[in-house]
C-alpha positions in Angstrom: -98.9 -39.0 -73.8 -101.7 -36.8 -74.9 -103.2 -35.8 -78.2 -101.8 -32.5 -79.3 -105.2 -30.9 -79.8 -106.4 -31.6 -76.3 -105.6 -29.4 -73.3 -106.8 -32.0 -70.8 -104.2 -33.3 -68.3 -106.3 -36.1 -67.0 -104.6 -39.5 -67.1 -105.9 -43.0 -66.7 -104.2 -45.1 -64.0 -101.2 -47.3 -64.6 -103.5 -50.3 -64.1 -105.5 -49.1 -67.2 -102.5 -48.1 -69.4 -99.2 -50.0 -69.3 -96.1 -48.4 -70.7 -94.1 -50.0 -73.5 -90.5 -49.0 -73.8 -88.5 -49.7 -77.0 -84.7 -49.3 -76.7 -82.8 -48.8 -79.9 -79.0 -49.1 -79.8 -77.5 -47.4 -82.9 -74.2 -48.6 -84.2 -72.3 -47.1 -87.1 -72.2 -49.2 -90.3 -68.7 -49.7 -91.6 -67.5 -51.3 -94.8 -70.0 -52.3 -97.5 -72.4 -54.3 -95.4 -76.1 -53.5 -95.5 -78.2 -52.0 -92.8 -79.2 -54.5 -90.1 -81.9 -54.4 -87.5 -81.6 -57.0 -84.6 -84.6 -57.7 -82.4 -83.1 -59.0 -79.2 -86.4 -60.5 -78.0 -86.3 -63.0 -80.8 -82.5 -63.4 -81.1 -81.4 -64.3 -77.6 -77.9 -65.7 -78.0 -76.1 -67.7 -75.3 -72.7 -67.0 -77.0 -70.1 -64.9 -75.3 -69.8 -61.4 -76.8 -67.4 -61.6 -79.6 -66.8 -57.9 -80.2 -67.3 -54.5 -78.7 -70.6 -53.8 -80.4 -72.2 -57.0 -79.2 -71.0 -56.4 -75.7 -72.5 -52.9 -75.6 -75.8 -54.2 -77.0 -75.9 -57.0 -74.4 -75.3 -54.5 -71.6 -78.2 -52.3 -72.8 -80.5 -55.2 -73.4 -79.8 -56.6 -69.9 -80.4 -53.2 -68.2 -83.8 -52.8 -69.8 -84.7 -56.4 -69.0 -84.0 -55.8 -65.3 -85.9 -52.6 -65.4 -89.0 -54.3 -66.9 -88.9 -57.1 -64.4 -88.8 -54.8 -61.4 -91.3 -52.2 -62.6 -95.0 -52.8 -62.6 -97.1 -52.2 -65.8 -93.9 -51.7 -67.9 -92.8 -53.9 -70.8 -89.5 -53.5 -72.6 -88.2 -54.6 -76.0 -84.7 -54.0 -77.2 -83.3 -53.6 -80.7 -79.9 -52.9 -82.3 -79.6 -51.3 -85.7 -76.4 -51.1 -87.7 -76.5 -48.3 -90.2 -74.5 -45.3 -91.6 -75.0 -42.0 -89.9 -76.7 -40.6 -93.0 -79.7 -42.9 -92.4 -79.8 -43.3 -88.6 -82.6 -40.8 -88.4 -84.7 -43.0 -90.6 -84.1 -46.0 -88.3 -85.4 -44.0 -85.3 -88.4 -42.4 -87.1 -89.4 -45.6 -88.8 -89.4 -47.6 -85.6 -91.3 -44.8 -83.9 -93.9 -44.8 -86.6 -94.1 -48.6 -86.8 -94.5 -49.1 -83.1 -96.9 -46.1 -82.8 -94.9 -44.5 -80.0 -95.9 -41.4 -78.2 -92.5 -40.1 -77.2 -88.9 -40.5 -78.4 -85.9 -39.9 -76.1 -82.5 -39.4 -77.8 -79.2 -38.6 -76.1 -77.5 -35.2 -76.4 -74.4 -35.6 -78.6 -72.2 -34.4 -75.7 -71.3 -36.6 -72.7 -70.2 -35.5 -69.2 -66.5 -36.0 -68.5 -64.8 -36.9 -65.2 -64.0 -33.2 -64.6 -67.7 -32.2 -65.1 -67.2 -30.8 -68.6 -69.2 -31.8 -71.6 -67.4 -33.3 -74.6 -68.8 -34.4 -78.0 -68.3 -38.2 -78.2 -69.2 -38.1 -81.9 -70.0 -34.7 -83.5 -71.9 -36.5 -86.3 -74.7 -37.4 -83.9 -75.6 -33.7 -83.4 -76.8 -33.7 -87.0 -78.6 -37.0 -86.5 -80.5 -35.3 -83.6 -81.4 -32.2 -85.6 -82.8 -34.3 -88.5 -84.8 -36.5 -86.1 -86.3 -33.3 -84.5 -87.4 -32.2 -88.0 -88.9 -35.6 -89.0 -90.1 -37.4 -85.8 -93.7 -38.7 -86.1 -94.4 -37.9 -82.5 -93.2 -35.7 -79.6 -89.5 -36.0 -78.8 -87.0 -35.2 -76.0 -83.2 -34.7 -76.0 -81.6 -35.9 -72.8 -78.5 -34.1 -71.5 -77.3 -36.9 -69.2 -75.4 -35.9 -66.1 -76.5 -38.8 -64.0 -79.7 -39.1 -62.0 -78.4 -40.1 -58.6 -81.3 -38.7 -56.6 -81.4 -38.7 -52.8 -81.6 -41.8 -50.6 -83.8 -42.3 -47.6 -81.7 -43.9 -45.0 -84.7 -45.5 -43.3 -86.1 -47.2 -46.4 -83.0 -47.3 -48.6 -85.1 -46.0 -51.5 -84.0 -43.3 -54.0 -86.2 -40.3 -54.7 -85.8 -37.7 -57.4 -86.4 -34.0 -57.5 -87.8 -32.8 -60.8 -88.2 -29.2 -61.9 -90.2 -27.9 -64.9 -89.2 -24.4 -66.1 -92.4 -23.1 -67.8 -92.2 -20.1 -70.2 -95.3 -21.0 -72.3 -96.0 -22.4 -75.7 -96.7 -25.9 -77.1 -93.3 -27.4 -76.2 -93.5 -26.2 -72.6 -97.0 -27.6 -72.3 -95.8 -31.0 -73.6 -92.9 -30.8 -71.1 -95.5 -30.2 -68.3 -97.5 -33.2 -69.5 -94.5 -35.4 -69.5 -93.5 -34.2 -66.0 -97.1 -35.0 -64.8 -96.6 -38.6 -65.8 -93.3 -38.8 -64.0 -94.7 -37.2 -60.9 -97.0 -40.2 -60.5 -94.0 -42.1 -59.2 -94.4 -42.2 -55.4 -90.7 -41.3 -54.8 -90.6 -38.2 -57.0 -91.0 -34.5 -56.1 -92.1 -32.0 -58.7 -91.7 -28.3 -58.8 -93.2 -26.2 -61.6 -91.7 -22.7 -62.0 -93.6 -20.4 -64.3 -91.8 -17.4 -65.7 -94.1 -14.4 -66.3 -93.2 -11.0 -68.0 -92.8 -8.0 -65.8 -94.0 -4.4 -66.6 -90.7 -3.5 -68.2 -90.6 -6.5 -70.6 -90.2 -5.5 -74.2 -91.9 -7.3 -77.1 -89.1 -8.8 -79.3 -88.9 -8.6 -83.1 -88.0 -11.5 -85.2 -84.9 -11.2 -87.4 -85.1 -14.1 -90.0 -81.4 -13.6 -90.8 -80.5 -14.7 -87.3 -82.9 -17.7 -87.1 -80.4 -20.4 -86.1 -83.2 -22.9 -85.8 -84.3 -22.5 -89.3 -80.7 -22.7 -90.6 -80.5 -26.2 -89.2 -83.7 -27.4 -90.8 -85.6 -27.9 -87.5 -89.3 -27.4 -87.6 -90.7 -24.0 -86.4 -94.4 -23.2 -85.7 -96.4 -20.0 -86.1 -98.8 -19.6 -83.2 -101.6 -17.2 -82.2 -100.1 -15.5 -79.1 -103.4 -14.7 -77.4 -104.8 -18.2 -77.9 -101.5 -19.8 -76.9 -101.4 -17.7 -73.7 -105.0 -18.9 -72.8 -103.8 -22.5 -73.4 -100.9 -21.9 -71.0 -103.2 -20.5 -68.4 -105.7 -23.4 -68.7 -102.8 -26.0 -68.5 -101.4 -24.4 -65.4 -104.8 -24.0 -63.7 -105.8 -27.6 -64.3 -102.4 -28.9 -63.3 -102.5 -27.1 -60.0 -106.1 -28.3 -59.3 -104.9 -31.9 -59.8 -102.0 -31.4 -57.4 -104.0 -29.5 -54.7 -103.5 -32.2 -52.1 -100.1 -33.4 -53.3 -97.4 -32.5 -50.7 -94.7 -33.6 -53.2 -95.7 -30.8 -55.6 -94.9 -27.1 -55.5 -95.7 -24.2 -57.8 -93.7 -21.0 -58.1 -94.1 -17.9 -60.2 -91.1 -15.7 -61.1 -91.5 -12.3 -62.8 -88.7 -11.3 -65.2 -88.3 -8.6 -67.8 -85.6 -10.1 -70.1 -83.1 -12.8 -70.7 -80.7 -11.5 -68.1 -83.4 -11.6 -65.4 -84.3 -15.1 -66.5 -80.7 -16.3 -66.2 -80.3 -14.7 -62.8 -83.6 -16.3 -61.6 -82.5 -19.8 -62.7 -79.1 -19.4 -61.2 -80.6 -18.4 -57.9 -82.3 -21.8 -57.5 -81.0 -24.2 -55.0 -78.7 -27.0 -56.2 -80.8 -29.9 -54.8 -82.6 -30.9 -58.1 -81.9 -34.0 -60.2 -83.7 -33.2 -63.5 -84.8 -30.1 -65.3 -87.5 -30.5 -67.9 -87.9 -27.7 -70.4 -89.7 -27.0 -73.7 -87.4 -26.5 -76.7 -89.3 -23.4 -77.7 -90.3 -24.3 -81.2 -88.8 -21.2 -82.7 -90.8 -18.9 -80.4 -89.1 -15.6 -79.7 -89.9 -14.6 -76.1 -89.6 -11.4 -74.1 -88.2 -13.6 -71.3 -85.2 -14.8 -73.2 -84.2 -11.7 -75.2 -80.4 -11.7 -75.8 -79.9 -15.4 -74.9 -80.0 -16.5 -78.6 -76.7 -14.8 -79.2 -74.9 -17.2 -76.9 -76.7 -20.4 -78.0 -74.3 -23.1 -79.2 -76.8 -26.0 -79.8 -80.1 -24.8 -81.4 -81.5 -28.3 -81.0 -81.8 -27.7 -77.3 -83.5 -24.3 -77.6 -82.5 -21.3 -75.6 -83.1 -22.5 -72.1 -82.0 -26.0 -72.7 -78.8 -24.7 -74.2 -78.2 -22.6 -71.1 -78.8 -25.5 -68.7 -76.6 -27.8 -70.8 -73.8 -25.4 -71.0 -70.5 -26.2 -69.3 -70.5 -22.7 -67.9 -73.7 -23.3 -66.0 -73.1 -23.8 -62.3 -75.8 -26.5 -61.7 -74.6 -29.8 -63.2 -78.0 -31.3 -63.5 -79.5 -33.6 -66.1 -81.8 -31.8 -68.6 -84.7 -33.2 -70.8 -85.6 -30.8 -73.6 -89.0 -31.5 -75.0 -90.5 -30.8 -78.5 -94.2 -31.3 -79.1 -95.2 -33.1 -82.2 -96.6 -30.6 -84.7 -97.6 -32.8 -87.7 -95.4 -30.7 -90.0 -92.5 -31.8 -92.2 -91.9 -34.8 -94.4 -94.2 -37.0 -92.3 -97.2 -34.7 -92.6 -98.8 -36.7 -95.3 -100.7 -39.4 -93.4 -98.8 -39.9 -90.1 -100.7 -38.6 -87.1 -100.1 -38.6 -83.4 -100.8 -41.9 -81.5 -104.4 -42.6 -80.5 -105.8 -41.1 -77.4 -104.2 -42.6 -74.3 -107.5 -44.0 -73.1 -107.6 -46.1 -76.3 -104.2 -47.7 -76.5 -101.0 -48.4 -74.6 -98.8 -45.4 -73.9 -95.5 -46.2 -75.7 -92.1 -44.6 -75.5 -89.0 -45.3 -77.5 -85.7 -44.7 -75.9 -82.7 -44.4 -78.1 -80.1 -45.9 -75.7 -76.8 -44.8 -77.2 -74.8 -44.3 -80.3 -71.4 -46.0 -80.6 -68.9 -45.8 -83.4 
């Protein structure tokens, strides 16, 4: 990923920067045992799985091993940690800090059911996610997983994916755009960036602290200079489009809206051929483009747009990655910075595979 202070989107090639993926399988600690961390790269057992937990871990480890073997310039390392829910966030953040990762991916606490609805597999994990958002030592994404089937080319029998970034502006959206840029380097991906801009009738919102759901849940918010932030948005989009000038798999669209109702209508009018939406969480920013949507938000950790896309009432049942940029605020502010510049070290990601009770 990129240093937070830089607006450059230029990336070294895969040959220069390999990607390291750390998968962390979280298992609830029961009884009076102590927290345990298992490094599967050093504890490879030939024994048959003796319980449900071990079987789940073995499946996760095997999946990442296969991915690493069949993907160039990617290394994987798998861990299982057994701990109570009250300290699971520490396991995630400590590993992220220790491995100097650039990006954490954690699963949304709801999973898609057979009928297409979303059901909380374990409500306790919602609080784990919220605490991780407030304490992570790097940027972070929450994945609403509805499957990434993609489309298959019958001639080559290869799967491609259609990725969409909904860009409203602000630090989280710029981080989402940067993450999407890395994904778009895959030869079988298509990327569409849709930038939402305020119309002439858009009204400047007022902040009501008594209705700040994000603050109530202890998630970090950031005060920003609107004019400076708007300039950063413009610079990001300009440079991004210049980089993609000759890329036929990329498209850029602008939509002018005046309020939250217009925004919802614009999103719902999109075709249903996409596989993944990437959006910024919003960082507590109150936007003219989402006025009124906060009142219907059920999961503040997803932000206004992420919550809309992840809702069971939303027609498009597409996976969603909600991105929050690292701010350097919170408990980790005293001495933990973002990873070194990508040109100086490996780009590292940590993927929290799943949580099982």
